[in-house]
HTML snippet that shows the backbone in 3Dmol.js (N, CA, C, O; Angstrom):
<script src="https://3Dmol.org/build/3Dmol-min.js"></script>
<div id="view" style="width:600px;height:400px;position:relative"></div>
<script>
const pdb = `
ATOM      1  N   MET A   1      94.316  27.270 134.914  1.00  0.00           N
ATOM      2  CA  MET A   1      95.346  27.137 134.006  1.00  0.00           C
ATOM      3  C   MET A   1      96.725  26.815 134.710  1.00  0.00           C
ATOM      4  O   MET A   1      97.069  27.378 135.749  1.00  0.00           O
ATOM      5  N   THR A   2      97.464  25.889 134.077  1.00  0.00           N
ATOM      6  CA  THR A   2      98.715  25.496 134.772  1.00  0.00           C
ATOM      7  C   THR A   2      99.781  26.156 133.811  1.00  0.00           C
ATOM      8  O   THR A   2      99.588  26.501 132.646  1.00  0.00           O
ATOM      9  N   ASP A   3     101.021  26.265 134.590  1.00  0.00           N
ATOM     10  CA  ASP A   3     102.179  26.739 133.889  1.00  0.00           C
ATOM     11  C   ASP A   3     102.968  25.686 133.201  1.00  0.00           C
ATOM     12  O   ASP A   3     103.936  26.014 132.514  1.00  0.00           O
ATOM     13  N   THR A   4     102.609  24.396 133.343  1.00  0.00           N
ATOM     14  CA  THR A   4     103.379  23.357 132.747  1.00  0.00           C
ATOM     15  C   THR A   4     102.896  23.200 131.388  1.00  0.00           C
ATOM     16  O   THR A   4     101.697  23.003 131.194  1.00  0.00           O
ATOM     17  N   PRO A   5     103.746  23.272 130.407  1.00  0.00           N
ATOM     18  CA  PRO A   5     103.295  22.999 129.033  1.00  0.00           C
ATOM     19  C   PRO A   5     102.977  21.585 128.682  1.00  0.00           C
ATOM     20  O   PRO A   5     103.391  20.656 129.375  1.00  0.00           O
ATOM     21  N   LYS A   6     102.257  21.408 127.629  1.00  0.00           N
ATOM     22  CA  LYS A   6     101.679  19.990 127.156  1.00  0.00           C
ATOM     23  C   LYS A   6     102.977  19.132 127.009  1.00  0.00           C
ATOM     24  O   LYS A   6     102.930  17.971 127.415  1.00  0.00           O
ATOM     25  N   HIS A   7     104.044  19.575 126.503  1.00  0.00           N
ATOM     26  CA  HIS A   7     105.228  18.841 126.241  1.00  0.00           C
ATOM     27  C   HIS A   7     106.447  19.464 126.954  1.00  0.00           C
ATOM     28  O   HIS A   7     107.318  20.060 126.321  1.00  0.00           O
ATOM     29  N   PRO A   8     106.481  19.299 128.341  1.00  0.00           N
ATOM     30  CA  PRO A   8     107.566  19.867 129.060  1.00  0.00           C
ATOM     31  C   PRO A   8     108.890  19.490 128.853  1.00  0.00           C
ATOM     32  O   PRO A   8     109.833  20.187 129.227  1.00  0.00           O
ATOM     33  N   ASP A   9     109.033  18.234 128.174  1.00  0.00           N
ATOM     34  CA  ASP A   9     110.404  17.767 127.798  1.00  0.00           C
ATOM     35  C   ASP A   9     110.910  18.384 126.485  1.00  0.00           C
ATOM     36  O   ASP A   9     112.057  18.123 126.122  1.00  0.00           O
ATOM     37  N   VAL A  10     110.112  19.200 125.742  1.00  0.00           N
ATOM     38  CA  VAL A  10     110.654  19.859 124.569  1.00  0.00           C
ATOM     39  C   VAL A  10     111.025  21.248 124.918  1.00  0.00           C
ATOM     40  O   VAL A  10     110.123  22.023 125.235  1.00  0.00           O
ATOM     41  N   GLN A  11     112.162  21.615 124.897  1.00  0.00           N
ATOM     42  CA  GLN A  11     112.793  22.827 125.211  1.00  0.00           C
ATOM     43  C   GLN A  11     113.128  23.675 123.860  1.00  0.00           C
ATOM     44  O   GLN A  11     113.801  23.171 122.960  1.00  0.00           O
ATOM     45  N   VAL A  12     112.678  24.826 123.794  1.00  0.00           N
ATOM     46  CA  VAL A  12     112.756  25.679 122.580  1.00  0.00           C
ATOM     47  C   VAL A  12     113.315  26.986 122.966  1.00  0.00           C
ATOM     48  O   VAL A  12     112.748  27.630 123.849  1.00  0.00           O
ATOM     49  N   HIS A  13     114.411  27.455 122.370  1.00  0.00           N
ATOM     50  CA  HIS A  13     114.877  28.825 122.524  1.00  0.00           C
ATOM     51  C   HIS A  13     114.358  29.753 121.371  1.00  0.00           C
ATOM     52  O   HIS A  13     114.672  29.612 120.190  1.00  0.00           O
ATOM     53  N   LEU A  14     113.596  30.635 121.823  1.00  0.00           N
ATOM     54  CA  LEU A  14     112.969  31.587 120.869  1.00  0.00           C
ATOM     55  C   LEU A  14     113.570  32.998 120.932  1.00  0.00           C
ATOM     56  O   LEU A  14     113.688  33.585 122.007  1.00  0.00           O
ATOM     57  N   SER A  15     113.926  33.499 119.830  1.00  0.00           N
ATOM     58  CA  SER A  15     114.313  34.929 119.774  1.00  0.00           C
ATOM     59  C   SER A  15     113.194  35.702 119.366  1.00  0.00           C
ATOM     60  O   SER A  15     112.808  35.614 118.200  1.00  0.00           O
ATOM     61  N   THR A  16     112.544  36.552 120.291  1.00  0.00           N
ATOM     62  CA  THR A  16     111.345  37.300 119.997  1.00  0.00           C
ATOM     63  C   THR A  16     111.581  38.715 119.809  1.00  0.00           C
ATOM     64  O   THR A  16     110.701  39.522 120.109  1.00  0.00           O
ATOM     65  N   GLY A  17     112.714  39.089 119.331  1.00  0.00           N
ATOM     66  CA  GLY A  17     113.077  40.438 119.095  1.00  0.00           C
ATOM     67  C   GLY A  17     112.348  41.043 117.908  1.00  0.00           C
ATOM     68  O   GLY A  17     111.361  40.456 117.463  1.00  0.00           O
ATOM     69  N   HIS A  18     112.767  42.174 117.368  1.00  0.00           N
ATOM     70  CA  HIS A  18     112.023  42.910 116.276  1.00  0.00           C
ATOM     71  C   HIS A  18     112.153  42.188 115.094  1.00  0.00           C
ATOM     72  O   HIS A  18     111.359  42.436 114.186  1.00  0.00           O
ATOM     73  N   ASP A  19     113.062  41.289 114.931  1.00  0.00           N
ATOM     74  CA  ASP A  19     113.244  40.450 113.636  1.00  0.00           C
ATOM     75  C   ASP A  19     112.502  39.125 113.665  1.00  0.00           C
ATOM     76  O   ASP A  19     112.535  38.390 112.678  1.00  0.00           O
ATOM     77  N   ALA A  20     111.865  38.810 114.708  1.00  0.00           N
ATOM     78  CA  ALA A  20     111.117  37.623 114.879  1.00  0.00           C
ATOM     79  C   ALA A  20     109.700  37.795 114.283  1.00  0.00           C
ATOM     80  O   ALA A  20     109.031  38.814 114.459  1.00  0.00           O
ATOM     81  N   ASN A  21     109.289  36.719 113.561  1.00  0.00           N
ATOM     82  CA  ASN A  21     107.806  36.660 113.193  1.00  0.00           C
ATOM     83  C   ASN A  21     107.109  35.459 113.603  1.00  0.00           C
ATOM     84  O   ASN A  21     107.744  34.415 113.753  1.00  0.00           O
ATOM     85  N   ALA A  22     105.928  35.511 113.788  1.00  0.00           N
ATOM     86  CA  ALA A  22     105.088  34.359 114.251  1.00  0.00           C
ATOM     87  C   ALA A  22     105.296  33.071 113.456  1.00  0.00           C
ATOM     88  O   ALA A  22     105.340  32.003 114.066  1.00  0.00           O
ATOM     89  N   PHE A  23     105.422  33.111 112.175  1.00  0.00           N
ATOM     90  CA  PHE A  23     105.538  31.926 111.296  1.00  0.00           C
ATOM     91  C   PHE A  23     107.009  31.303 111.645  1.00  0.00           C
ATOM     92  O   PHE A  23     107.115  30.090 111.824  1.00  0.00           O
ATOM     93  N   MET A  24     108.049  32.102 111.730  1.00  0.00           N
ATOM     94  CA  MET A  24     109.347  31.584 112.093  1.00  0.00           C
ATOM     95  C   MET A  24     109.319  30.882 113.470  1.00  0.00           C
ATOM     96  O   MET A  24     109.895  29.808 113.640  1.00  0.00           O
ATOM     97  N   LEU A  25     108.684  31.470 114.377  1.00  0.00           N
ATOM     98  CA  LEU A  25     108.620  30.898 115.787  1.00  0.00           C
ATOM     99  C   LEU A  25     107.859  29.516 115.654  1.00  0.00           C
ATOM    100  O   LEU A  25     108.319  28.477 116.127  1.00  0.00           O
ATOM    101  N   ILE A  26     106.697  29.585 114.996  1.00  0.00           N
ATOM    102  CA  ILE A  26     105.875  28.398 114.873  1.00  0.00           C
ATOM    103  C   ILE A  26     106.702  27.268 114.207  1.00  0.00           C
ATOM    104  O   ILE A  26     106.719  26.139 114.698  1.00  0.00           O
ATOM    105  N   SER A  27     107.350  27.570 113.147  1.00  0.00           N
ATOM    106  CA  SER A  27     108.232  26.655 112.417  1.00  0.00           C
ATOM    107  C   SER A  27     109.257  26.008 113.341  1.00  0.00           C
ATOM    108  O   SER A  27     109.441  24.791 113.344  1.00  0.00           O
ATOM    109  N   THR A  28     109.923  26.863 114.131  1.00  0.00           N
ATOM    110  CA  THR A  28     110.885  26.407 115.125  1.00  0.00           C
ATOM    111  C   THR A  28     110.335  25.360 116.127  1.00  0.00           C
ATOM    112  O   THR A  28     110.938  24.336 116.447  1.00  0.00           O
ATOM    113  N   VAL A  29     109.129  25.737 116.580  1.00  0.00           N
ATOM    114  CA  VAL A  29     108.508  24.836 117.573  1.00  0.00           C
ATOM    115  C   VAL A  29     108.083  23.503 116.870  1.00  0.00           C
ATOM    116  O   VAL A  29     108.134  22.433 117.477  1.00  0.00           O
ATOM    117  N   ARG A  30     107.662  23.600 115.571  1.00  0.00           N
ATOM    118  CA  ARG A  30     107.140  22.419 114.898  1.00  0.00           C
ATOM    119  C   ARG A  30     108.328  21.362 114.662  1.00  0.00           C
ATOM    120  O   ARG A  30     108.169  20.145 114.754  1.00  0.00           O
ATOM    121  N   ARG A  31     109.544  21.998 114.342  1.00  0.00           N
ATOM    122  CA  ARG A  31     110.707  21.198 114.150  1.00  0.00           C
ATOM    123  C   ARG A  31     111.096  20.434 115.361  1.00  0.00           C
ATOM    124  O   ARG A  31     111.466  19.262 115.297  1.00  0.00           O
ATOM    125  N   ALA A  32     110.995  21.231 116.665  1.00  0.00           N
ATOM    126  CA  ALA A  32     111.324  20.597 117.946  1.00  0.00           C
ATOM    127  C   ALA A  32     110.307  19.503 118.310  1.00  0.00           C
ATOM    128  O   ALA A  32     110.698  18.454 118.821  1.00  0.00           O
ATOM    129  N   LEU A  33     109.061  19.721 118.065  1.00  0.00           N
ATOM    130  CA  LEU A  33     108.100  18.744 118.321  1.00  0.00           C
ATOM    131  C   LEU A  33     108.349  17.436 117.589  1.00  0.00           C
ATOM    132  O   LEU A  33     108.341  16.330 118.129  1.00  0.00           O
ATOM    133  N   ARG A  34     108.583  17.693 116.244  1.00  0.00           N
ATOM    134  CA  ARG A  34     108.867  16.592 115.399  1.00  0.00           C
ATOM    135  C   ARG A  34     110.090  15.767 115.780  1.00  0.00           C
ATOM    136  O   ARG A  34     110.079  14.536 115.759  1.00  0.00           O
ATOM    137  N   LYS A  35     111.220  16.553 116.153  1.00  0.00           N
ATOM    138  CA  LYS A  35     112.394  15.815 116.777  1.00  0.00           C
ATOM    139  C   LYS A  35     112.174  15.025 117.995  1.00  0.00           C
ATOM    140  O   LYS A  35     112.782  13.984 118.244  1.00  0.00           O
ATOM    141  N   ALA A  36     111.228  15.595 118.786  1.00  0.00           N
ATOM    142  CA  ALA A  36     110.823  14.877 119.980  1.00  0.00           C
ATOM    143  C   ALA A  36     109.878  13.718 119.868  1.00  0.00           C
ATOM    144  O   ALA A  36     109.449  13.111 120.850  1.00  0.00           O
ATOM    145  N   GLY A  37     109.558  13.425 118.560  1.00  0.00           N
ATOM    146  CA  GLY A  37     108.721  12.274 118.276  1.00  0.00           C
ATOM    147  C   GLY A  37     107.165  12.561 118.511  1.00  0.00           C
ATOM    148  O   GLY A  37     106.425  11.585 118.640  1.00  0.00           O
ATOM    149  N   VAL A  38     106.676  13.743 118.566  1.00  0.00           N
ATOM    150  CA  VAL A  38     105.304  14.023 118.674  1.00  0.00           C
ATOM    151  C   VAL A  38     104.629  13.654 117.418  1.00  0.00           C
ATOM    152  O   VAL A  38     105.150  13.898 116.330  1.00  0.00           O
ATOM    153  N   PRO A  39     103.409  13.032 117.543  1.00  0.00           N
ATOM    154  CA  PRO A  39     102.760  12.624 116.223  1.00  0.00           C
ATOM    155  C   PRO A  39     102.388  13.783 115.363  1.00  0.00           C
ATOM    156  O   PRO A  39     102.047  14.836 115.903  1.00  0.00           O
ATOM    157  N   LEU A  40     102.427  13.672 114.080  1.00  0.00           N
ATOM    158  CA  LEU A  40     102.231  14.657 113.168  1.00  0.00           C
ATOM    159  C   LEU A  40     100.909  15.383 113.323  1.00  0.00           C
ATOM    160  O   LEU A  40     100.840  16.607 113.206  1.00  0.00           O
ATOM    161  N   ASP A  41      99.811  14.583 113.600  1.00  0.00           N
ATOM    162  CA  ASP A  41      98.508  15.243 113.780  1.00  0.00           C
ATOM    163  C   ASP A  41      98.470  16.176 114.991  1.00  0.00           C
ATOM    164  O   ASP A  41      97.802  17.210 115.005  1.00  0.00           O
ATOM    165  N   GLU A  42      99.227  15.747 116.010  1.00  0.00           N
ATOM    166  CA  GLU A  42      99.315  16.691 117.145  1.00  0.00           C
ATOM    167  C   GLU A  42     100.081  18.059 116.784  1.00  0.00           C
ATOM    168  O   GLU A  42      99.687  19.180 117.107  1.00  0.00           O
ATOM    169  N   ILE A  43     101.230  17.767 116.065  1.00  0.00           N
ATOM    170  CA  ILE A  43     101.948  19.035 115.638  1.00  0.00           C
ATOM    171  C   ILE A  43     101.129  19.808 114.680  1.00  0.00           C
ATOM    172  O   ILE A  43     101.261  21.031 114.716  1.00  0.00           O
ATOM    173  N   GLU A  44     100.291  19.284 113.813  1.00  0.00           N
ATOM    174  CA  GLU A  44      99.325  20.109 113.040  1.00  0.00           C
ATOM    175  C   GLU A  44      98.296  20.817 113.857  1.00  0.00           C
ATOM    176  O   GLU A  44      97.895  21.935 113.534  1.00  0.00           O
ATOM    177  N   GLN A  45      97.882  20.207 114.867  1.00  0.00           N
ATOM    178  CA  GLN A  45      96.880  20.787 115.791  1.00  0.00           C
ATOM    179  C   GLN A  45      97.521  21.974 116.538  1.00  0.00           C
ATOM    180  O   GLN A  45      96.843  22.984 116.727  1.00  0.00           O
ATOM    181  N   PHE A  46      98.821  21.900 116.980  1.00  0.00           N
ATOM    182  CA  PHE A  46      99.602  22.955 117.468  1.00  0.00           C
ATOM    183  C   PHE A  46      99.598  24.137 116.467  1.00  0.00           C
ATOM    184  O   PHE A  46      99.082  25.224 116.727  1.00  0.00           O
ATOM    185  N   ALA A  47     100.196  23.845 115.336  1.00  0.00           N
ATOM    186  CA  ALA A  47     100.294  24.903 114.272  1.00  0.00           C
ATOM    187  C   ALA A  47      98.939  25.659 113.969  1.00  0.00           C
ATOM    188  O   ALA A  47      98.890  26.886 113.893  1.00  0.00           O
ATOM    189  N   SER A  48      97.905  24.878 113.810  1.00  0.00           N
ATOM    190  CA  SER A  48      96.693  25.443 113.470  1.00  0.00           C
ATOM    191  C   SER A  48      96.244  26.382 114.617  1.00  0.00           C
ATOM    192  O   SER A  48      95.745  27.475 114.351  1.00  0.00           O
ATOM    193  N   ASP A  49      96.403  25.995 115.792  1.00  0.00           N
ATOM    194  CA  ASP A  49      96.009  26.881 117.001  1.00  0.00           C
ATOM    195  C   ASP A  49      96.800  28.060 116.981  1.00  0.00           C
ATOM    196  O   ASP A  49      96.250  29.161 117.034  1.00  0.00           O
ATOM    197  N   ALA A  50      98.161  27.932 116.903  1.00  0.00           N
ATOM    198  CA  ALA A  50      99.134  29.051 116.949  1.00  0.00           C
ATOM    199  C   ALA A  50      98.877  30.058 115.860  1.00  0.00           C
ATOM    200  O   ALA A  50      99.045  31.261 116.062  1.00  0.00           O
ATOM    201  N   MET A  51      98.487  29.594 114.757  1.00  0.00           N
ATOM    202  CA  MET A  51      98.186  30.506 113.607  1.00  0.00           C
ATOM    203  C   MET A  51      96.818  31.106 113.581  1.00  0.00           C
ATOM    204  O   MET A  51      96.475  31.953 112.756  1.00  0.00           O
ATOM    205  N   SER A  52      96.075  30.639 114.497  1.00  0.00           N
ATOM    206  CA  SER A  52      94.573  31.102 114.540  1.00  0.00           C
ATOM    207  C   SER A  52      94.372  32.633 115.139  1.00  0.00           C
ATOM    208  O   SER A  52      93.262  33.162 115.206  1.00  0.00           O
ATOM    209  N   GLY A  53      95.463  33.199 115.518  1.00  0.00           N
ATOM    210  CA  GLY A  53      95.316  34.559 116.059  1.00  0.00           C
ATOM    211  C   GLY A  53      96.468  35.435 115.743  1.00  0.00           C
ATOM    212  O   GLY A  53      97.212  35.217 114.786  1.00  0.00           O
ATOM    213  N   ASP A  54      96.607  36.438 116.568  1.00  0.00           N
ATOM    214  CA  ASP A  54      97.789  37.390 116.317  1.00  0.00           C
ATOM    215  C   ASP A  54      99.016  36.920 116.907  1.00  0.00           C
ATOM    216  O   ASP A  54      99.041  35.806 117.430  1.00  0.00           O
ATOM    217  N   TYR A  55     100.103  37.705 116.875  1.00  0.00           N
ATOM    218  CA  TYR A  55     101.368  37.361 117.350  1.00  0.00           C
ATOM    219  C   TYR A  55     101.338  36.939 118.916  1.00  0.00           C
ATOM    220  O   TYR A  55     101.896  35.902 119.274  1.00  0.00           O
ATOM    221  N   ASP A  56     100.724  37.709 119.754  1.00  0.00           N
ATOM    222  CA  ASP A  56     100.615  37.368 121.091  1.00  0.00           C
ATOM    223  C   ASP A  56      99.857  36.019 121.336  1.00  0.00           C
ATOM    224  O   ASP A  56     100.108  35.291 122.297  1.00  0.00           O
ATOM    225  N   HIS A  57      98.997  35.773 120.478  1.00  0.00           N
ATOM    226  CA  HIS A  57      98.209  34.405 120.523  1.00  0.00           C
ATOM    227  C   HIS A  57      99.201  33.332 120.216  1.00  0.00           C
ATOM    228  O   HIS A  57      99.223  32.329 120.929  1.00  0.00           O
ATOM    229  N   ALA A  58     100.048  33.468 119.180  1.00  0.00           N
ATOM    230  CA  ALA A  58     101.052  32.516 118.822  1.00  0.00           C
ATOM    231  C   ALA A  58     102.021  32.229 119.983  1.00  0.00           C
ATOM    232  O   ALA A  58     102.313  31.070 120.278  1.00  0.00           O
ATOM    233  N   LEU A  59     102.498  33.254 120.616  1.00  0.00           N
ATOM    234  CA  LEU A  59     103.439  33.208 121.739  1.00  0.00           C
ATOM    235  C   LEU A  59     102.666  32.410 122.934  1.00  0.00           C
ATOM    236  O   LEU A  59     103.233  31.492 123.527  1.00  0.00           O
ATOM    237  N   THR A  60     101.482  32.772 123.217  1.00  0.00           N
ATOM    238  CA  THR A  60     100.828  32.022 124.263  1.00  0.00           C
ATOM    239  C   THR A  60     100.654  30.632 123.994  1.00  0.00           C
ATOM    240  O   THR A  60     100.827  29.797 124.883  1.00  0.00           O
ATOM    241  N   THR A  61     100.300  30.300 122.746  1.00  0.00           N
ATOM    242  CA  THR A  61     100.168  28.969 122.383  1.00  0.00           C
ATOM    243  C   THR A  61     101.390  28.141 122.488  1.00  0.00           C
ATOM    244  O   THR A  61     101.383  27.016 122.987  1.00  0.00           O
ATOM    245  N   ILE A  62     102.529  28.773 121.965  1.00  0.00           N
ATOM    246  CA  ILE A  62     103.776  28.214 121.957  1.00  0.00           C
ATOM    247  C   ILE A  62     104.140  27.772 123.466  1.00  0.00           C
ATOM    248  O   ILE A  62     104.608  26.665 123.733  1.00  0.00           O
ATOM    249  N   ARG A  63     103.878  28.734 124.382  1.00  0.00           N
ATOM    250  CA  ARG A  63     104.269  28.477 125.825  1.00  0.00           C
ATOM    251  C   ARG A  63     103.313  27.405 126.391  1.00  0.00           C
ATOM    252  O   ARG A  63     103.691  26.679 127.310  1.00  0.00           O
ATOM    253  N   ALA A  64     102.180  27.306 125.899  1.00  0.00           N
ATOM    254  CA  ALA A  64     101.265  26.232 126.348  1.00  0.00           C
ATOM    255  C   ALA A  64     101.682  24.832 125.935  1.00  0.00           C
ATOM    256  O   ALA A  64     101.327  23.828 126.552  1.00  0.00           O
ATOM    257  N   TRP A  65     102.493  24.822 124.804  1.00  0.00           N
ATOM    258  CA  TRP A  65     102.912  23.436 124.239  1.00  0.00           C
ATOM    259  C   TRP A  65     104.352  23.000 124.620  1.00  0.00           C
ATOM    260  O   TRP A  65     104.608  21.801 124.727  1.00  0.00           O
ATOM    261  N   VAL A  66     105.265  23.919 124.819  1.00  0.00           N
ATOM    262  CA  VAL A  66     106.638  23.528 125.003  1.00  0.00           C
ATOM    263  C   VAL A  66     107.282  24.510 126.032  1.00  0.00           C
ATOM    264  O   VAL A  66     106.750  25.587 126.302  1.00  0.00           O
ATOM    265  N   GLN A  67     108.508  24.067 126.619  1.00  0.00           N
ATOM    266  CA  GLN A  67     109.245  24.932 127.425  1.00  0.00           C
ATOM    267  C   GLN A  67     109.944  25.935 126.551  1.00  0.00           C
ATOM    268  O   GLN A  67     110.516  25.572 125.523  1.00  0.00           O
ATOM    269  N   VAL A  68     109.909  27.263 126.961  1.00  0.00           N
ATOM    270  CA  VAL A  68     110.510  28.290 126.127  1.00  0.00           C
ATOM    271  C   VAL A  68     111.551  28.985 126.945  1.00  0.00           C
ATOM    272  O   VAL A  68     111.336  29.357 128.098  1.00  0.00           O
ATOM    273  N   SER A  69     112.725  29.157 126.294  1.00  0.00           N
ATOM    274  CA  SER A  69     113.874  29.885 126.904  1.00  0.00           C
ATOM    275  C   SER A  69     114.172  30.997 126.069  1.00  0.00           C
ATOM    276  O   SER A  69     115.092  31.761 126.362  1.00  0.00           O
TER     277      SER A  69
END
`;
const viewer = $3Dmol.createViewer("view");
viewer.addModel(pdb, "pdb");
viewer.setStyle({}, {cartoon: {color: "spectrum"}});
viewer.zoomTo();
viewer.render();
</script>
């Protein structure tokens, strides 16, 4: 497994404190991908994968797709 995300040019700042929820984080990443010109079907693939597990799975999926700060 590589540490380089699928879209390394897409940078997303995520607040993962006690107020954050997976759907909010996924929505933030979807907007960033859309803004970067990623095709809609690919964005939907990301969202589907991110929502297919628990909170930790969502974070792992997000990090696999974009740069997180």
